[in-house]
C-alpha angles and dihedrals in degrees: 000000000000113000141184106248133186122208126176113216092181143000090050110137088350136067104239138055096053110197121145120179119204111194117197132170089255108033139010111223126195114202109202127344110212140164124252112243137183122038119046091242089059095044090052089062088071087071094049119094113270095250094242135054107271092208090059092061107096102193140003130212120201118205096191146336106261113125094243088061103036107018097097095054095100089055092047088057092042090055094053112281110146104166130107121279110213123203143142118279096252089047090055093057094042094047092052090051094048096045093050090050091047091051092048091051090048091053093046093048091051091047092050093046091053094044095049096033097232096136135096089209120083099234111008112226132199118253084240137344134239088253091054091049091052091048090061093056093075089071094055115112125186119226133192116240119246094018115109116227132189124257097169139338093288102022125080129173136208129188121207127183113260104184111231096109137351110301096003114150145185113226129219118197116197101205120180088332094308118112117225114188125199110195097200108194110330118218128218120274088242124042127163093232108013128074116243115276115276115223146204119239099202128057137142095190129024128197102196138187118236106186094136096022091133100039144071120209091222133221099280116129105244091204093056093042093052093044092051094052093044094050093046092049096045091047089055092050096251136128127250110222116194115187105207140181107246093229118055106348096057093053095046090047094051089052093050092050088049091053094046090054093045090052093047093241091126126025115276093223097058105119113240112203123194103195105180125091090205093050089051091050092046090050090053090052091048090051092054092050095039100101093054103033110022138063091228113068130228096255092055091049090053091052092045094053092053087074098047123086107223116199117194104164122077090223087063090055091060091052092048093048090055094044105108096203115109113253147157112253120197111188142149145285105062095205095039092246093133143318133093094309087079091065090057090043093055089053099044109026091087094053118093089203094064129080132211111206113201110200105169143044114301111208122218111272096028128116089242091059090047090056090049088052089054097248111189092215140018130209112228124174092344097311132097120234124195114237113232100138117100116257118208128181115210105199096181092073098057114130090218129079113247125231092282092048092050091052091048090052091050092048089062088075109096113231091003125255127282092238137008117205115198122215138153098052142101117253097262093048092047094050094045092051092044091056092044095051093045093047100042101033102024091227124146109250130194127189106219120232123206113271092000109138115221117196107217101180145316118248088219089067094056116097114245096025 
């Protein structure tokens, strides 16, 4: 008997490494292909074979351009995948940007490890190269949201905008008359720059993210919270360091700072520094797509950026670090796993006058999570730094829906699905959301385990086939 089977190759009982393989009698479909991030034990899985033959996967669908959803694509192609990779137009541009940056960082890390001899591997090699990243782009295919397209004789696919970041989508696969819905990452119902998530109203099976499955973002006004911390820090002569994901959070944050200045809630002359070449490039892409995809139009973005100092060269970072004037620094990476933000952190983390604003999810095993857990010191570039700066988490700026938002999204499905499968969450979040869905909606819920095969249905059992 040929069946339709789901297998998670990543983001099962953890947040990163999203890869979900849908096997059907006609076509094998991979939804997302991301890197594992966070703890070393997770990152090491990026070097482990995929768990299935890449050349046997017929097609790939990409929900959005964050690294934990797209970062493994060059390896998928390297290992033999030759199918089409479908995604929204903004996602295509952002994914190319992110993959090239990821490859460049991989090459630089390998080069540094070999030069300074801090590697067990002789020689150290990048996970993939810039050339391998570029080679994967020829398989990218742009789709139009809300228009079904054919994957095989009995499988059709529709993308629908999901909030979260520019171009992010949920994906519905109509397979032998059964509807299988992949949520991707679901955005909040209210974002400063993104429209509310769109939704599907029919689904038999749902594969659903659970990042904040055990949390509520609360009722605090993010604008007031940010203004309060900025004003207190600047008044005390400190710096405000905001680690930010280059795609999504950086753009929303720049807009909020623009509004706070326009409303007089923070001083207009406080320097705002965007120190991230990738954030700058992502902001340029967002500006071009603004009129069609964002709530803030292109002309307003252009005016906003006139009042932001964008630093692209690393030499400029050193000058900014040593500049004693108080300022707001927005720099990648969002979880403090690398990037230029670490240079500012090394300089300011030992100063009680400075503040670190955390505005996004901090995965287990990252420096950002350590700060949330009130670590007294952080290891950066082989050296320990004592933590004296104030750490503040601003929940209202998360790119993910909280538990209430996830339930609201699920309630949009008429008649409710037969089965919900939870992915992309840490164990506590997964279990809390499982219990909540089962109790409030009376839906069967399964927490996916990596490489566990779940038989959804057999086409032979469907009337009319």
